[in-house]
VEXKESE-909945 format. One line per field, with one value per atom (N, C-alpha, C, O): residue number from 1; residue in one letter; x, y, z. Coordinates in nm, 3 decimals. Example, Ala and Ser with C-alpha at 12.3 -4.5 7.8 and 13.67 -1.06 7.14 Angstrom:
resi	1_1_1_1_2_2_2_2
resn	A_A_A_A_S_S_S_S
x	1.319_1.230_1.320_1.424_1.285_1.367_1.290_1.341
y	-0.569_-0.450_-0.330_-0.332_-0.225_-0.106_0.003_0.114
z	0.780_0.780_0.780_0.846_0.708_0.714_0.787_0.804
This chain:
resi	1_1_1_1_2_2_2_2_3_3_3_3_4_4_4_4_5_5_5_5_6_6_6_6_7_7_7_7_8_8_8_8_9_9_9_9_10_10_10_10_11_11_11_11_12_12_12_12_13_13_13_13_14_14_14_14_15_15_15_15_16_16_16_16_17_17_17_17_18_18_18_18_19_19_19_19_20_20_20_20_21_21_21_21_22_22_22_22_23_23_23_23_24_24_24_24_25_25_25_25_26_26_26_26_27_27_27_27_28_28_28_28_29_29_29_29_30_30_30_30_31_31_31_31_32_32_32_32_33_33_33_33_34_34_34_34_35_35_35_35_36_36_36_36_37_37_37_37_38_38_38_38_39_39_39_39_40_40_40_40_41_41_41_41_42_42_42_42_43_43_43_43_44_44_44_44_45_45_45_45_46_46_46_46_47_47_47_47_48_48_48_48_49_49_49_49_50_50_50_50_51_51_51_51_52_52_52_52_53_53_53_53_54_54_54_54_55_55_55_55_56_56_56_56_57_57_57_57_58_58_58_58_59_59_59_59_60_60_60_60_61_61_61_61_62_62_62_62_63_63_63_63_64_64_64_64_65_65_65_65_66_66_66_66_67_67_67_67_68_68_68_68_69_69_69_69_70_70_70_70_71_71_71_71_72_72_72_72_73_73_73_73_74_74_74_74_75_75_75_75_76_76_76_76_77_77_77_77_78_78_78_78_79_79_79_79_80_80_80_80_81_81_81_81_82_82_82_82_83_83_83_83_84_84_84_84_85_85_85_85_86_86_86_86_87_87_87_87_88_88_88_88_89_89_89_89_90_90_90_90_91_91_91_91_92_92_92_92_93_93_93_93_94_94_94_94_95_95_95_95_96_96_96_96_97_97_97_97
resn	M_M_M_M_F_F_F_F_V_V_V_V_E_E_E_E_K_K_K_K_K_K_K_K_Y_Y_Y_Y_Y_Y_Y_Y_I_I_I_I_Y_Y_Y_Y_I_I_I_I_V_V_V_V_A_A_A_A_S_S_S_S_L_L_L_L_S_S_S_S_G_G_G_G_T_T_T_T_L_L_L_L_Y_Y_Y_Y_I_I_I_I_G_G_G_G_V_V_V_V_T_T_T_T_S_S_S_S_S_S_S_S_L_L_L_L_I_I_I_I_R_R_R_R_R_R_R_R_I_I_I_I_A_A_A_A_E_E_E_E_H_H_H_H_K_K_K_K_K_K_K_K_G_G_G_G_K_K_K_K_I_I_I_I_E_E_E_E_G_G_G_G_F_F_F_F_S_S_S_S_K_K_K_K_K_K_K_K_Y_Y_Y_Y_S_S_S_S_C_C_C_C_H_H_H_H_K_K_K_K_L_L_L_L_V_V_V_V_Y_Y_Y_Y_Y_Y_Y_Y_E_E_E_E_I_I_I_I_F_F_F_F_G_G_G_G_D_D_D_D_V_V_V_V_N_N_N_N_A_A_A_A_A_A_A_A_I_I_I_I_G_G_G_G_R_R_R_R_E_E_E_E_K_K_K_K_E_E_E_E_I_I_I_I_K_K_K_K_K_K_K_K_W_W_W_W_R_R_R_R_R_R_R_R_E_E_E_E_K_K_K_K_K_K_K_K_E_E_E_E_E_E_E_E_L_L_L_L_I_I_I_I_K_K_K_K_K_K_K_K_I_I_I_I_N_N_N_N_P_P_P_P_H_H_H_H_W_W_W_W_N_N_N_N_D_D_D_D_L_L_L_L_Y_Y_Y_Y_N_N_N_N_E_E_E_E_I_I_I_I_V_V_V_V
x	-2.424_-2.439_-2.301_-2.191_-2.319_-2.198_-2.172_-2.260_-2.052_-2.008_-1.918_-1.815_-1.960_-1.886_-1.752_-1.749_-1.644_-1.512_-1.498_-1.539_-1.438_-1.411_-1.266_-1.185_-1.227_-1.096_-1.084_-1.180_-0.980_-0.965_-0.836_-0.731_-0.849_-0.727_-0.726_-0.832_-0.614_-0.598_-0.477_-0.387_-0.483_-0.374_-0.345_-0.434_-0.214_-0.168_-0.068_0.003_-0.060_0.037_0.114_0.075_0.232_0.322_0.281_0.206_0.333_0.317_0.373_0.328_0.472_0.526_0.462_0.502_0.357_0.280_0.316_0.253_0.417_0.453_0.333_0.271_0.307_0.186_0.236_0.336_0.157_0.173_0.038_-0.062_0.035_-0.086_-0.076_0.022_-0.181_-0.173_-0.309_-0.409_-0.312_-0.432_-0.432_-0.326_-0.549_-0.554_-0.696_-0.791_-0.708_-0.841_-0.890_-1.005_-0.797_-0.830_-0.782_-0.673_-0.859_-0.818_-0.772_-0.667_-0.855_-0.824_-0.691_-0.604_-0.674_-0.545_-0.426_-0.324_-0.445_-0.335_-0.289_-0.171_-0.386_-0.358_-0.291_-0.198_-0.337_-0.276_-0.127_-0.040_-0.101_0.038_0.119_0.234_0.057_0.136_0.166_0.280_0.065_0.081_0.186_0.254_0.201_0.297_0.433_0.527_0.441_0.568_0.608_0.725_0.504_0.526_0.545_0.586_0.511_0.521_0.658_0.679_0.748_0.877_0.869_0.782_0.962_0.974_0.939_0.964_0.881_0.856_0.771_0.810_0.664_0.572_0.640_0.619_0.719_0.790_0.902_0.924_0.976_1.087_1.039_1.110_0.928_0.880_0.767_0.703_0.745_0.644_0.502_0.436_0.457_0.323_0.231_0.228_0.156_0.062_-0.063_-0.142_-0.093_-0.220_-0.314_-0.288_-0.421_-0.517_-0.594_-0.671_-0.569_-0.637_-0.743_-0.826_-0.740_-0.830_-0.844_-0.746_-0.967_-0.980_-1.108_-1.201_-1.102_-1.213_-1.239_-1.146_-1.369_-1.398_-1.443_-1.523_-1.393_-1.428_-1.469_-1.427_-1.547_-1.594_-1.513_-1.528_-1.422_-1.342_-1.190_-1.153_-1.106_-0.969_-0.896_-0.806_-0.937_-0.868_-0.906_-0.823_-1.032_-1.074_-0.993_-0.948_-0.973_-0.901_-0.756_-0.701_-0.695_-0.552_-0.539_-0.440_-0.641_-0.640_-0.654_-0.591_-0.736_-0.746_-0.625_-0.589_-0.561_-0.438_-0.329_-0.261_-0.315_-0.221_-0.250_-0.162_-0.383_-0.419_-0.379_-0.315_-0.413_-0.379_-0.235_-0.188_-0.158_-0.019_0.046_0.149_-0.013_0.043_0.013_0.074_-0.079_-0.125_-0.009_0.082_-0.022_0.059_0.014_-0.102_0.100_0.067_-0.059_-0.145_-0.071_-0.184_-0.320_-0.419_-0.323_-0.446_-0.476_-0.592_-0.376_-0.398_-0.449_-0.541_-0.393_-0.433_-0.584_-0.661_-0.625_-0.765_-0.854_-0.960_-0.816_-0.894_-0.912_-1.025_-0.807_-0.819_-0.907_-0.991_-0.891_-0.969_-1.118_-1.198_-1.157_-1.300_-1.373_-1.483_-1.308_-1.378_-1.318_-1.374_-1.202_-1.135_-1.055_-0.932_-1.133_-1.071_-0.968_-0.886_-0.972_-0.881_-0.770_-0.692_-0.764_-0.665_-0.663_-0.555_-0.786_-0.799_-0.761_-0.772_-0.713_-0.683_-0.814_-0.879_-0.855_-0.978_-0.980_-1.083_-0.868_-0.856_-0.964_-1.029_-0.983_-1.078_-1.219_-1.306_-1.244_-1.381_-1.416_-1.534_-1.313_-1.331_-1.318_-1.357_-1.264_-1.255_-1.372_-1.376
y	10.435_10.580_10.638_10.598_10.734_10.801_10.931_11.015_10.944_11.071_11.147_11.097_11.264_11.349_11.393_11.447_11.365_11.412_11.558_11.611_11.626_11.769_11.794_11.716_11.897_11.951_12.095_12.168_12.140_12.280_12.342_12.278_12.464_12.543_12.640_12.685_12.670_12.748_12.842_12.823_12.947_13.040_13.052_13.082_13.027_13.047_13.157_13.173_13.236_13.356_13.340_13.272_13.405_13.417_13.548_13.627_13.569_13.694_13.816_13.930_13.788_13.900_13.919_14.007_13.835_13.854_13.766_13.778_13.678_13.587_13.488_13.435_13.469_13.378_13.247_13.238_13.144_13.011_12.967_12.982_12.909_12.864_12.714_12.664_12.639_12.493_12.437_12.509_12.307_12.235_12.109_12.049_12.062_11.945_11.883_11.948_11.765_11.697_11.701_11.667_11.745_11.756_11.878_11.878_11.987_12.120_12.123_12.177_12.065_12.073_12.003_12.057_11.884_11.805_11.890_11.908_11.942_12.007_12.143_12.174_12.210_12.333_12.298_12.367_12.194_12.147_12.111_12.143_12.049_12.013_12.140_12.149_12.236_12.366_12.422_12.454_12.429_12.490_12.414_12.477_12.284_12.207_12.201_12.139_12.264_12.266_12.128_12.099_12.049_11.916_11.915_11.815_12.033_12.036_12.097_12.217_12.019_12.071_12.166_12.156_12.253_12.339_12.484_12.533_12.551_12.696_12.736_12.825_12.677_12.717_12.696_12.776_12.594_12.582_12.676_12.728_12.699_12.794_12.938_13.009_12.978_13.112_13.118_13.222_13.018_13.012_13.051_13.133_12.998_13.024_12.922_12.806_12.968_12.873_12.935_12.871_13.057_13.121_13.113_13.174_13.037_13.017_13.152_13.197_13.210_13.338_13.328_13.418_13.221_13.205_13.063_12.988_13.017_12.889_12.887_12.968_12.787_12.764_12.611_12.532_12.571_12.431_12.391_12.462_12.277_12.220_12.075_12.001_12.034_11.894_11.810_11.688_11.882_11.813_11.848_11.965_11.750_11.775_11.857_11.936_11.836_11.905_12.051_12.136_12.084_12.231_12.293_12.407_12.219_12.270_12.300_12.405_12.208_12.226_12.336_12.409_12.349_12.452_12.595_12.693_12.596_12.725_12.762_12.879_12.665_12.685_12.743_12.839_12.681_12.731_12.873_12.957_12.895_13.034_13.131_13.230_13.110_13.210_13.225_13.336_13.117_13.127_13.221_13.281_13.237_13.322_13.470_13.555_13.500_13.632_13.713_13.659_13.846_13.937_13.939_13.908_13.975_13.979_14.066_14.025_14.182_14.276_14.204_14.223_14.126_14.053_13.951_13.933_13.879_13.778_13.848_13.798_13.960_14.030_14.072_14.061_14.116_14.155_14.035_14.048_13.920_13.800_13.769_13.742_13.770_13.744_13.842_13.803_13.973_14.074_14.069_14.120_14.009_14.000_13.914_13.948_13.806_13.722_13.732_13.685_13.796_13.802_13.937_13.940_14.048_14.178_14.209_14.300_14.138_14.162_14.050_14.043_13.966_13.855_13.779_13.751_13.740_13.656_13.517_13.475_13.440_13.299_13.220_13.208_13.164_13.095_12.951_12.883_12.908_12.768_12.734_12.630_12.818_12.785_12.782_12.723_12.848_12.853_12.720_12.686_12.642_12.523_12.396_12.288_12.407_12.290_12.268_12.170
z	7.709_7.722_7.663_7.700_7.570_7.510_7.584_7.599_7.628_7.693_7.593_7.548_7.561_7.462_7.529_7.639_7.455_7.503_7.479_7.375_7.579_7.567_7.549_7.599_7.481_7.469_7.499_7.474_7.548_7.592_7.537_7.530_7.500_7.482_7.601_7.646_7.647_7.766_7.751_7.670_7.839_7.850_7.996_8.076_8.034_8.168_8.164_8.065_8.272_8.278_8.394_8.490_8.390_8.514_8.579_8.523_8.700_8.774_8.694_8.708_8.611_8.534_8.399_8.323_8.367_8.249_8.128_8.023_8.142_8.038_8.011_8.103_7.886_7.846_7.788_7.717_7.823_7.764_7.719_7.789_7.590_7.534_7.515_7.460_7.560_7.542_7.509_7.505_7.486_7.463_7.542_7.559_7.594_7.676_7.673_7.629_7.716_7.729_7.869_7.897_7.965_8.103_8.165_8.222_8.157_8.201_8.350_8.385_8.429_8.583_8.607_8.676_8.552_8.573_8.518_8.584_8.395_8.336_8.413_8.427_8.454_8.529_8.662_8.704_8.728_8.852_8.824_8.905_8.714_8.674_8.659_8.703_8.595_8.573_8.718_8.752_8.794_8.933_9.018_9.100_9.003_9.074_9.004_9.053_8.891_8.812_8.749_8.726_8.725_8.662_8.513_8.454_8.450_8.303_8.268_8.288_8.216_8.178_8.057_7.971_8.057_7.935_7.967_8.076_7.870_7.878_8.001_8.076_8.019_8.126_8.262_8.353_8.277_8.408_8.427_8.536_8.317_8.315_8.351_8.422_8.305_8.323_8.432_8.447_8.501_8.612_8.561_8.625_8.453_8.400_8.461_8.421_8.557_8.624_8.661_8.732_8.620_8.657_8.532_8.428_8.546_8.436_8.415_8.500_8.303_8.274_8.162_8.149_8.083_7.973_7.934_7.944_7.887_7.825_7.734_7.746_7.646_7.555_7.553_7.572_7.530_7.532_7.391_7.330_7.340_7.217_7.220_7.309_7.130_7.119_7.026_7.017_6.954_6.851_6.871_6.868_6.890_6.915_6.802_6.829_6.680_6.571_6.575_6.545_6.611_6.629_6.740_6.728_6.850_6.960_6.922_6.957_6.849_6.811_6.707_6.706_6.617_6.522_6.590_6.550_6.688_6.764_6.840_6.847_6.897_6.970_6.878_6.914_6.757_6.660_6.615_6.600_6.595_6.554_6.656_6.622_6.783_6.892_6.909_6.937_6.894_6.917_6.817_6.848_6.693_6.594_6.612_6.548_6.697_6.728_6.796_6.858_6.779_6.852_7.000_7.028_7.092_7.228_7.255_7.332_7.195_7.221_7.186_7.257_7.085_7.049_7.149_7.186_7.197_7.307_7.431_7.494_7.466_7.584_7.564_7.659_7.452_7.425_7.445_7.505_7.399_7.420_7.556_7.598_7.637_7.782_7.850_7.930_7.819_7.887_7.857_7.936_7.742_7.714_7.823_7.867_7.865_7.968_8.108_8.207_8.111_8.239_8.250_8.247_8.264_8.254_8.369_8.353_8.478_8.589_8.593_8.688_8.491_8.488_8.611_8.663_8.666_8.778_8.745_8.629_8.845_8.826_8.822_8.926_8.706_8.686_8.741_8.738_8.790_8.827_8.938_8.928_9.039_9.144_9.098_9.163_8.983_8.927_8.858_8.847_8.808_8.736_8.821_8.776_8.943_9.023_9.110_9.184
């Protein structure tokens, strides 16, 4: 039996609104790592651990391409994307576990 691999792009936010965009093959594990401060770098430095947006892909290259595309956007466009599926910027982590 073949199990299709899934890839995710995601946006995590800090309480002050700083955004971090990433890509992973295990969204639950990665967000848990962000929440526990196990991911060194930008997201840890700015306490970005609230999952506010994600997309699912069947192809890793498509996911990476989408991540790069969103990272180039102005903040306003990123906020519009988030608000389309999450108008109150709720933490979506509990919905995916």
